[in-house]
N, C-alpha and C positions, 0 to 999 in steps of 0.2 A: 472555248477560245475567247469569248467575250470577257470572261473574268480576267484572263491574262492581259488583255488589252487595257483594261481599267487599271491594273497594277502597273503596267508600263507607263500609262499616262500619269499616274500618281508619282512614280519615280522621276519622270521627266519634270513634272511641276516642282517637286521637291528640289531637284538639282538646279532648276532655273532660279528658284527662290534663294538657294544657297549662293549661286553665282552672282546674283544681284547684290549680295552683301560684300562681295569681294571687289576692292578697288585697286586698279593697276595704275602705276605711275611710271612714266619713262623720263628719267633725268638725263638731259644732254648737257654737255659742257666740256671744256678742256680740262686737263689735269690741274689740280689745286684750285678749281673754281668754286668748290663748296658743295658738290653733289653729295658726298658722303656725310658731310656735316649736316646738310638739310635732312637727310634720311635719319641720322642719329637724333636730331631734334624731334622729328616726328615720333620716333621710337620712345624717346624720353617722355614726351607729352602724352602720347596715346597708347603706348605699349607696355606700361608698367615699370619703366625706368631701366637703369643700367645695372649690370652685375659688377662686383668689385674688380674682376679681371679686365672688364671693359674700360674702367677708369684708368688703370695703369697702362693699358695698351694705348688709349687715347692720349694720355700724358706723354708717352714716348713719341708718338706720332707728331704731336704738336711741337715738341722740342726739336725733333728732326727737321720739321718743316721750317721752323724759325732759322735754323742754321743754313739750310739749303737756300732759302730765299735771301738771306743776308749775303751768302756767297754769290748768288746770282746778281744781286744788286752791286756788290763790290766788283764783279767782273766787268761791269759796264764802265768802270772808272779806270780799267787797266789798258795800257798801250799794247796793241797786238804785236809790236815789234820785240819788246823786251820784257813783257809781263810785269812791268812796273806801273805803279799808280800814276796816271797822267793828270789827276786833279790835285790842286794845291790843298793839302790837308795838313793840319798841325802834326808835328812829329809823333805825339802820343796816339793820334788817330791812325797814322800810317802803321805804327806798330800794332795797334788793335786790328786794323784791317788785314795785315799780314797773318796775325795769329788766327783770326777767324777763317781766312782763306785757306790756311794750311791745316785746319782742324781735320783729323782723320775720323772716319765713321765710328771707330771703336772708342774714341775719347768721349767722355761725358760732356754735356752742354755746360756743366758747372765750370769747366775750364775757361770758357769764353763769355760767360754771362755778363760780366762787367764790361768787357770789350764791346759786346753787342749794344749794351746800354749807352756807352760812350758814343759809339757810331750813330746810333739812332737819335741821340740828342743833338747831333751836329746838323746845322741848317742845310749843308750841301747834300747830305744823305736824305734828309726829309724832302728836299726839292726834287730829288731823283724819283 
């Protein structure tokens, strides 16, 4: 019986040493606050890098986030009564804002890239 106890002690000690090498991290935050980005950066730095499919997936996610966040920003400029833009923007920016706001999920980002660039360059959008 003494032999069995020694083996159990060794197993426990081995498991304890292995567990000491494991680090757990709880990332808290709202959506789009950077939790996944932080984890991906840790993986890139300490975990051997990304696979090719991860790059294309991340690229699509970034593009989607750009459109979503620009739409959210533009919604702050809309009047709740008639869904029109309540801020005085030059005509070409109103057209760009409408184009971005009406972009459907199946349309590629390339359809509105220039419009997003124009909007982002305008001081009113930057101030928001």
